[in-house]
MILUM-525616 format. One line per field, with one value per residue (C-alpha): residue number from 1; residue in three letters; x, y, z. Coordinates in Angstrom, 3 decimals. Layout:
<rs>
num (NUM; ...)
residu (ala; ...)
east (X; ...)
north (Y; ...)
up (Z; ...)
</rs>
This chain:
<rs>
num (1; 2; 3; 4; 5; 6; 7; 8; 9; 10; 11; 12; 13; 14; 15; 16; 17; 18; 19; 20; 21; 22; 23; 24; 25; 26; 27; 28; 29; 30; 31; 32; 33; 34; 35; 36; 37; 38; 39; 40; 41; 42; 43; 44; 45; 46; 47; 48; 49; 50; 51; 52; 53; 54; 55; 56; 57; 58; 59; 60; 61; 62; 63; 64; 65; 66; 67; 68; 69; 70; 71; 72; 73; 74; 75; 76; 77; 78; 79; 80; 81; 82; 83; 84; 85; 86; 87; 88; 89; 90; 91; 92; 93; 94; 95; 96; 97; 98; 99; 100; 101; 102; 103; 104; 105; 106; 107; 108; 109; 110; 111; 112; 113; 114; 115; 116; 117; 118; 119; 120; 121)
residu (met; glu; tyr; ile; phe; trp; gly; ser; asn; ala; pro; leu; leu; thr; gln; leu; arg; gln; ser; leu; asn; cys; arg; ile; val; glu; cys; ile; thr; phe; gln; gln; ile; lys; val; ser; leu; ser; his; ile; asp; lys; ile; asn; phe; cys; ile; phe; arg; glu; lys; asp; glu; pro; glu; ile; asp; ile; pro; thr; ile; thr; gln; leu; his; lys; leu; tyr; pro; ser; leu; tyr; ile; ile; leu; ile; asn; glu; pro; leu; asn; lys; glu; glu; lys; leu; pro; tyr; leu; lys; ala; gly; val; asp; cys; met; ile; ser; lys; asp; ser; ser; lys; glu; glu; leu; his; lys; leu; leu; ser; val; ile; ser; asp; phe; lys; glu; lys; glu; lys)
east (16.504; 18.881; 18.353; 18.780; 18.305; 17.265; 17.751; 20.535; 19.791; 22.731; 21.567; 18.306; 20.495; 22.803; 19.657; 18.445; 21.622; 21.646; 18.236; 18.366; 22.243; 22.867; 24.239; 22.327; 23.415; 23.106; 21.782; 21.399; 20.026; 17.744; 20.565; 22.818; 19.678; 19.579; 23.188; 23.147; 20.436; 21.567; 23.778; 21.599; 19.536; 17.173; 16.128; 15.492; 15.393; 13.633; 14.227; 13.646; 12.838; 13.220; 10.274; 11.135; 8.809; 5.718; 6.881; 10.269; 8.990; 6.215; 7.401; 10.831; 8.983; 6.590; 9.601; 11.413; 8.043; 7.872; 11.443; 11.981; 8.067; 9.577; 10.908; 9.203; 9.331; 8.882; 8.514; 9.894; 7.874; 6.269; 2.322; 0.558; -3.310; -5.083; -4.808; -0.994; -0.750; -2.678; -0.317; 2.534; 0.664; -0.421; 3.318; 4.386; 4.889; 4.303; 4.219; 4.805; 6.981; 7.748; 11.411; 10.596; 9.844; 11.099; 13.580; 11.016; 8.588; 11.462; 11.994; 8.263; 7.434; 10.498; 9.690; 6.281; 8.083; 10.058; 7.352; 5.231; 8.556; 8.753; 4.923; 5.049; 7.737)
north (4.755; 2.549; 1.017; -2.551; -3.144; -6.595; -7.830; -8.070; -4.968; -2.757; -0.199; 0.007; 0.353; 2.816; 4.873; 4.722; 5.516; 8.730; 9.637; 9.011; 10.235; 7.917; 4.480; 1.543; -1.999; -4.415; -7.836; -10.140; -13.054; -13.732; -15.091; -11.887; -9.694; -12.153; -11.795; -7.801; -7.564; -10.364; -8.039; -5.397; -5.012; -2.388; -2.808; 0.597; -0.515; 0.052; -2.909; -2.297; -5.378; -5.649; -7.996; -11.273; -14.278; -14.347; -17.866; -16.843; -13.470; -14.324; -16.953; -15.160; -11.702; -13.667; -15.100; -11.894; -10.187; -12.616; -12.579; -8.663; -7.185; -3.608; -3.652; -1.433; -3.396; -1.813; -3.667; -2.192; -3.367; -2.546; -1.666; -4.740; -5.418; -5.914; -9.944; -9.257; -6.907; -8.882; -11.704; -9.225; -6.945; -10.233; -11.428; -8.189; -5.393; -2.026; -0.234; -0.492; 1.769; 2.107; 1.511; 4.986; 6.884; 10.325; 11.546; 13.891; 10.739; 8.710; 11.474; 12.166; 8.087; 7.979; 10.950; 9.444; 6.320; 8.100; 10.232; 6.679; 4.774; 7.778; 7.939; 3.959; 4.169)
up (26.085; 24.415; 21.019; 19.417; 15.477; 14.921; 11.435; 8.756; 6.539; 6.790; 4.726; 6.724; 9.994; 8.722; 7.729; 11.678; 12.751; 10.765; 11.258; 15.060; 15.386; 18.362; 18.989; 18.122; 18.914; 15.725; 16.600; 13.814; 15.924; 18.791; 20.899; 20.390; 21.606; 24.718; 25.257; 25.004; 27.499; 29.802; 31.811; 32.369; 35.705; 34.362; 30.749; 29.086; 25.272; 22.375; 19.412; 15.822; 14.483; 10.462; 9.243; 7.926; 7.403; 9.826; 10.622; 11.887; 13.410; 15.547; 17.817; 18.301; 19.238; 21.370; 23.480; 23.378; 24.897; 27.410; 28.349; 28.482; 28.802; 29.266; 25.788; 23.447; 20.008; 16.623; 13.449; 10.342; 7.308; 4.267; 4.713; 6.078; 6.167; 9.096; 8.956; 8.494; 11.527; 13.897; 14.765; 15.291; 17.687; 19.400; 19.772; 21.494; 18.634; 19.952; 16.712; 13.074; 10.774; 7.238; 6.182; 4.435; 7.604; 7.845; 10.474; 12.003; 11.993; 13.894; 16.379; 17.158; 17.691; 20.133; 21.984; 22.830; 23.689; 26.148; 27.414; 27.844; 29.495; 31.855; 33.049; 33.221; 35.724)
</rs>
């Protein structure tokens, strides 16, 4: 599986790279994601989306999910209440994690995602 970080928080990207010890492509804009994915036949990507404003996030996540339904989208955010989570989940976010997730928690999550993707094939 390959990884894309969608956001502009350089320290968070560095933290993800160090925790996962792997290459993570940085995309600041939705257009950059589309360019990154446009040349790939089989999409086996996980997108880490840094939470922004819902008015910005929800429509772009919805569009991304419609264009690439096999992407696994993880929202990185502070704790949200049920009313705040629901629009993100409906838009196509597969799961949500905290910015403070440990290295072990990230590895466990990505292992589950990888297993799920294999079974999906």
